[in-house]
C-alpha positions in Angstrom: 9.9 55.3 16.2 6.0 55.7 16.2 4.0 54.3 18.9 2.0 52.2 16.6 5.1 51.0 14.8 7.0 47.8 15.0 9.6 47.1 17.7 12.9 48.4 16.7 14.6 45.1 17.4 11.9 43.4 15.1 12.5 46.3 12.4 16.1 45.7 12.4 15.8 42.0 11.8 13.6 42.7 8.7 15.7 45.1 7.3 18.7 42.9 7.7 17.0 40.0 5.9 15.0 42.0 3.3 17.3 41.1 0.4 16.8 37.2 1.1 13.2 37.7 2.0 12.3 39.5 -1.1 14.2 36.7 -3.3 12.9 33.8 -1.6 9.7 34.6 0.0 6.3 33.3 -1.4 3.6 35.9 -1.1 0.4 34.4 -2.0 -3.2 34.9 -1.2 -3.0 32.3 1.9 -0.2 34.4 3.6 -1.8 37.7 2.9 -5.2 36.3 4.3 -3.3 35.1 7.3 -2.1 38.6 8.0 -5.5 40.1 7.3 -7.2 37.6 9.6 -4.7 38.9 12.5 -5.7 42.4 11.7 -2.1 43.2 10.4 -3.1 44.1 7.0 -6.2 46.1 5.7 -8.0 45.1 2.9 -6.8 47.7 0.7 -3.2 46.9 1.5 -3.9 43.4 0.9 -5.0 44.2 -2.7 -2.1 46.5 -3.2 0.3 43.7 -2.4 -1.5 41.1 -4.7 -1.8 43.5 -7.4 1.9 43.6 -7.8 3.1 41.7 -11.3 6.0 40.0 -9.7 6.9 38.0 -6.5 9.8 40.2 -5.8 7.4 43.1 -5.9 4.9 41.6 -3.8 7.6 40.7 -1.2 9.1 44.3 -1.3 5.4 45.9 -0.9 4.7 43.5 2.2 8.1 44.3 3.6 7.5 48.0 3.2 4.0 48.0 5.0 4.8 45.5 7.9 7.2 48.0 10.1 4.2 50.3 10.2 1.6 47.9 11.4 2.2 47.7 15.1 4.2 45.8 17.7 2.4 42.4 16.8 3.2 42.7 13.0 6.5 40.8 13.4 5.1 37.8 15.4 2.2 37.5 13.0 4.5 37.6 10.0 6.6 35.0 11.4 3.5 32.7 12.1 2.3 33.2 8.5 5.7 32.1 7.2 5.5 29.0 9.3 2.1 28.0 8.3 2.5 28.6 4.5 5.7 26.0 4.5 8.3 28.6 4.6 10.5 27.4 7.6 13.9 28.2 6.2 12.7 32.0 6.2 11.7 31.5 9.9 15.0 30.2 10.7 16.6 32.9 8.9 14.8 35.4 11.0 15.9 33.8 14.1 19.6 33.2 12.8 22.1 33.8 15.4 23.9 37.1 15.3 27.3 35.4 14.7 26.4 34.4 11.2 26.1 37.9 10.0 28.3 39.9 12.0 25.3 42.0 13.2 23.8 42.9 16.7 22.1 40.1 18.5 19.0 40.4 16.7 18.2 36.7 16.6 18.7 36.4 20.3 16.3 39.3 21.1 13.6 37.8 18.7 13.9 34.4 20.3 13.5 36.1 23.7 10.2 37.9 22.7 8.2 34.6 22.9 8.0 33.8 19.3 7.5 30.1 18.4 10.7 28.4 17.5 10.7 27.2 14.0 10.9 23.3 12.9 12.8 22.6 9.7 11.3 20.1 7.3 14.1 17.8 8.1 14.0 14.0 7.2 13.5 12.0 10.3 16.0 9.3 11.0 14.6 5.8 9.6 15.9 3.0 7.8 16.8 3.2 4.0 14.1 3.1 1.8 13.5 -0.8 0.8 10.0 -0.6 -0.7 8.5 1.1 -3.6 5.3 2.1 -1.4 7.3 4.3 1.1 6.3 7.9 1.4 9.0 10.4 2.2 8.5 12.0 5.7 9.7 15.5 6.4 9.1 17.7 9.7 7.0 20.9 10.0 4.3 22.4 12.1 0.7 22.0 12.6 -2.2 22.2 9.9 -4.1 25.1 8.8 -7.5 25.4 10.8 -8.9 28.5 9.1 -12.9 28.1 9.5 -14.5 27.0 6.1 -15.7 30.0 4.4 -19.7 30.4 3.7 -21.3 30.4 0.4 -23.5 33.4 0.0 -27.2 33.3 -1.1 -26.5 35.3 -4.1 -23.7 32.9 -5.4 -25.8 29.8 -4.7 -28.9 31.2 -6.7 -26.6 32.4 -9.5 -24.8 29.1 -9.8 -27.1 26.2 -8.7 -28.9 25.8 -12.1 -25.7 24.5 -14.1 -24.3 22.5 -11.1 -24.8 19.2 -9.3 -27.8 19.6 -6.7 -25.9 20.2 -3.7 -28.9 21.1 -1.0 -28.9 18.0 1.2 -28.1 18.3 5.0 -26.0 16.4 5.4 -24.3 16.7 2.0 -23.3 13.1 2.1 -21.1 10.8 3.6 -17.5 10.9 3.6 -15.4 7.6 4.2 -11.7 8.1 5.1 -9.7 4.8 5.5 -6.3 5.7 7.1 -3.4 3.1 7.3 -1.1 4.3 9.7 0.7 1.4 11.2 1.3 -1.8 9.2 1.9 -5.4 10.3 5.8 -5.9 11.1 5.5 -9.5 10.2 3.2 -9.6 7.2 4.5 -6.4 5.7 8.0 -5.7 7.1 9.0 -3.3 4.3 6.0 -0.9 4.9 7.1 1.8 7.5 4.8 3.2 10.0 3.2 6.4 8.4 4.1 8.9 11.0 2.0 12.0 10.2 -0.9 10.1 8.8 -3.0 10.4 11.8 -2.8 14.2 11.3 -4.1 13.9 7.7 -7.3 11.8 8.8 -8.1 14.4 11.5 -7.6 17.2 8.9 -10.0 15.5 6.5 -12.6 14.8 9.4 -12.7 18.2 10.5 -12.8 20.0 7.1 -15.7 17.5 5.8 -17.6 17.7 8.8 -17.6 21.5 8.3 -18.7 21.0 4.9 -21.7 19.3 6.2 -20.6 15.5 5.6 -21.1 12.8 7.9 -17.6 11.6 8.3 -16.7 8.0 9.0 -13.0 7.2 9.7 -11.4 3.7 10.0 -7.8 3.3 10.6 -5.3 0.3 10.1 -7.5 -2.1 7.9 -6.3 -5.1 6.1 -6.9 -5.0 2.2 -9.8 -7.5 2.8 -11.1 -5.1 5.5 -11.0 -2.2 3.3 -12.9 -4.2 0.6 -15.7 -5.1 3.2 -15.8 -1.2 4.7 -16.2 0.2 1.2 -18.8 -2.3 0.2 -20.8 -1.6 3.5 -20.4 2.2 2.6 -21.7 1.6 -0.8 -24.8 -0.2 0.5 -25.9 2.6 2.9 -29.4 3.4 2.2 -29.0 6.9 3.2 -27.0 7.6 0.1 -30.5 7.8 -1.5 -31.4 11.3 0.4 -27.9 12.5 0.1 -26.4 14.6 -2.7 -23.0 13.5 -3.0 -20.2 11.4 -1.3 -16.5 11.4 -0.5 -13.9 8.7 -0.3 -10.5 9.3 0.9 -7.8 6.5 1.0 -4.6 7.2 2.9 -1.8 4.5 2.9 1.2 3.3 1.1 0.7 2.5 -2.6 1.9 1.7 -6.0 0.4 2.5 -9.2 -3.2 1.5 -9.3 -3.3 0.0 -5.6 -3.0 0.8 -2.1 -1.7 -1.2 0.9 -3.7 -2.8 3.5 -1.9 -3.3 6.8 -1.2 -6.8 6.0 1.0 -5.9 3.2 -1.7 -6.8 0.4 -2.9 -4.5 -2.2 -6.4 -3.0 -2.8 -7.0 -2.1 -6.6 -8.1 1.3 -7.1 -10.2 0.2 -10.3 -12.1 -2.2 -7.9 -12.9 0.8 -5.6 -14.2 3.0 -8.5 -16.2 0.0 -9.9 -17.9 -0.3 -6.4 -19.2 3.3 -6.7 -20.2 3.0 -10.5 -23.8 3.3 -11.9 -24.4 -0.5 -11.8 -23.0 -1.2 -8.4 -24.2 1.6 -6.5 -27.6 2.8 -8.0 -28.4 5.3 -5.0 -25.5 7.4 -6.3 -26.4 7.4 -9.8 -26.0 11.0 -11.2 -24.6 12.4 -7.9 -21.0 13.4 -7.8 -18.6 11.1 -6.2 -15.2 12.5 -4.9 -12.1 10.5 -4.4 -8.8 11.8 -2.7 -5.9 9.0 -2.8 -2.9 9.9 -0.7 -0.4 7.3 -1.5 2.8 6.7 -3.3 2.4 5.5 -7.1 6.0 4.4 -7.4 9.2 4.9 -5.8 10.8 7.4 -8.0 11.9 10.7 -6.3 11.2 13.9 -8.1 14.3 15.9 -7.7 12.9 18.7 -10.0 14.8 20.6 -12.7 15.8 24.1 -13.0 13.3 26.3 -14.9 14.7 27.5 -18.4 15.0 31.3 -18.9 12.3 32.7 -21.2 8.8 31.9 -21.7 7.4 28.6 -20.7 7.4 26.0 -23.6 4.1 24.8 -24.6 2.8 21.8 -26.4 1.4 22.1 -30.0 -2.4 22.9 -30.3 -4.3 19.7 -30.1 -6.9 18.8 -32.7 -10.1 17.5 -31.5 -11.4 14.6 -33.5 -15.0 14.8 -34.2 -17.0 11.5 -34.2 -18.1 12.6 -38.0 -21.7 11.8 -38.5 -22.5 9.8 -35.2 -24.5 12.2 -33.4 -27.2 12.3 -36.1 -26.6 8.7 -37.4 -29.7 6.9 -36.8 -31.7 9.8 -34.9 -35.1 9.0 -36.9 -35.2 5.4 -35.9 -34.1 6.0 -32.4 -37.0 8.6 -32.0 -39.4 5.9 -33.4 -38.2 3.5 -30.8 -38.5 6.0 -28.1 -42.1 6.7 -28.8 -43.1 3.3 -29.1 -41.3 1.5 -26.3 -40.3 4.6 -24.0 -37.2 2.7 -22.9 -35.5 4.4 -19.8 -32.3 6.4 -20.2 -29.2 4.7 -20.1 -26.2 5.7 -18.1 -22.5 4.9 -18.9 -21.0 2.2 -16.4 -19.0 4.9 -14.7 -19.7 8.5 -14.6 -20.0 11.5 -12.2 -16.6 10.9 -10.6 -13.6 13.1 -9.7 -10.3 11.8 -8.1 -7.4 13.4 -6.9 -4.2 11.8 -6.8 -1.1 12.8 -4.6 1.6 12.2 -7.0 2.0 11.1 -10.7 2.4 7.8 -11.9 5.6 6.1 -10.8 6.6 8.8 -8.2 6.5 9.0 -4.4 4.4 11.3 -2.4 5.6 13.7 0.3 4.5 13.2 3.9 5.2 15.7 7.0 5.5 13.9 10.2 3.8 16.8 12.2 1.8 18.2 9.6 0.7 15.3 7.4 1.1 15.0 3.7 1.4 17.8 1.3 -1.6 17.0 -0.9 -4.1 16.7 1.9 -2.5 19.9 3.6 -3.3 21.8 0.2 -6.7 20.1 -0.2 -7.6 21.1 3.4 -6.3 24.6 2.8 -8.2 25.1 -0.6 -11.5 23.6 0.4 -11.5 26.0 3.5 -10.7 29.1 1.4 -12.2 28.2 -1.8 -15.2 25.8 -1.7 -17.6 28.7 -1.1 -17.3 29.9 -4.7 -14.9 27.5 -6.6 -15.8 24.3 -8.7 -14.1 21.5 -7.2 -12.1 20.8 -10.5 -10.9 24.2 -10.3 -9.8 23.9 -6.8 -7.7 20.7 -7.7 -6.1 22.8 -10.4 -5.2 25.3 -7.7 -4.0 22.5 -5.5 -1.8 21.4 -8.5 -0.4 24.9 -8.5 0.3 24.6 -4.8 2.0 21.4 -4.8 4.0 22.4 -8.0 5.5 25.4 -6.1 6.7 23.4 -2.9 10.0 22.1 -2.3 11.3 19.9 0.6 13.5 21.6 3.1 16.1 19.1 4.5 19.7 20.3 4.1 22.2 17.7 3.6 19.8 14.9 2.5 18.9 13.5 -0.7 15.4 15.0 0.0 16.7 18.6 0.2 14.7 20.7 -2.6 12.7 17.5 -3.5 9.2 17.9 -5.5 6.1 16.3 -6.0 3.3 16.9 -8.6 -0.3 15.9 -7.7 -3.1 15.4 -10.6 -6.7 14.5 -10.9 -9.0 12.7 -13.2 -12.7 13.5 -13.8 -15.9 12.2 -15.3 -18.0 14.9 -13.8 -20.7 16.2 -16.1 -21.7 19.4 -14.2 -19.9 22.0 -12.1 -19.4 20.7 -8.5 -19.9 23.4 -5.9 -20.1 22.4 -2.4 -22.0 25.5 -1.3 -20.6 25.2 2.4 -23.0 26.4 5.1 -25.8 27.2 2.6 -29.2 25.7 2.8 -32.2 26.4 0.8 -34.4 28.8 2.4 -31.9 30.4 4.7 
C-alpha cells in the first residue's frame, strides 16, 4: 500500500460495498464539492467524475479514485454521504461483519473515530390526527458552506437585465417560525421539532446574503398579521432593493396556522406586499418561502417506467390578437396631453417557493430541519453567486424530487415530496452576494 493511500481497513470496506454504492449512491455536484473543499479531490478529478454520462459511472469513477487519496479520504467520503442525505450508505459502511460474513471491517471503521450515522427514522409520536401535520424524519446537522461570492465580471455582465441589487443591506428578511402550539387551543397541532433548525438556517444564510433578518417565533394568527403589517410599513424598504418573507408552520392549502390554531390566509400575505398596500416595494423583487403542509396526503411515489420520460403535448400560446396595437394612437394623444403616471398591476414582482404541492404533506427532519429549507439553504449558498433565483428554485425542485425518506418498517419509508414555485418576476433576479458597486 502506498504511504499516501487509504488505510487498508477502509479500502477493504469500500471494496466490499462497491456494488451497492455504485447502484444506490447519488454523486452530484454538492457531494463532489464537499470532497474538493476537504482537499480529497482535485478540480480535474471533480470534472472527470461529473463528466460521466450516468450515475453509476460517476459512482464508479469516484470509488476508483478515493483509495488513492490518502488516509483522510474515507472519513471525508463518509461525512459527504451523511451531509448529502445518504445515511443508509453510511450505515452500510459501518455494518457489522456478521451481516456479510467478512472480516471485522465495520468494527474497525467505528473504532477509527468516525461519526456514527443517524438514520432518517420517524420519531415516536401520536397518530396523525390533523391535515396540517408535517412528517418528522431524523438525520444530521445542516450544511453551512459559506455563501460563494459574485465576481465583478459576472455582476457587470448581468446587472443591466436584472433587478437592481446594489443596496447594502440588500433588504429585510422576515422569518416567522411557529414551533410550539397551544395544547388547549390547538391540540391536534404537534410541536414542530426541527423547526427551530430551519429558522436558524434561514437567519444565517440571509444574513450572509446581506439582509437584515428579523426572526419571530410562535405567533398566533393575529400576531402574525400584526407582525407582517408592521414589517410592510418599515420606511427602510424605500432604500432597500428587495425583501424576503419566510413562513414556517403547520398549514393547509392556501393558509398557515398560528399557534392558537387559527389560520392566516396566504392570499392576505401576498396582498399586504402588493403595489397598492406596500408602495415602498413597488418594482422591487419580493421573495416568499412557505414551509408548511398544503394538505395531509402522503406522497408515496411511484416506480419510474422504463424508456424515455413521457412529456405533455406541446402547448399552444394564445396570442391576444390585436390587443397590443388596439387604440395605440388614442393612447399616445392622451399621454401627450395629460402625461398620466405609468400604472402598475395590483400585484407583481413576486416569487414564492412552496415546500409541497397542493393537497400534500411536507417533510421535516427533527435534527436537520425541513427538506425544502435544507435545499433552499444549500442552493443559495452554492448557486446565488451566478444563478437567477427562479433557476435556483428549479434546481431545488430537482433535489426535492430525488429525495426519499429513510425509515424502514414505517409508512414513511421511501416517502416523497415535490416542491414548486410561482412567479410574477419581470426581470432576472440575482442576489449578487458579497458584491458592492465600486468594490
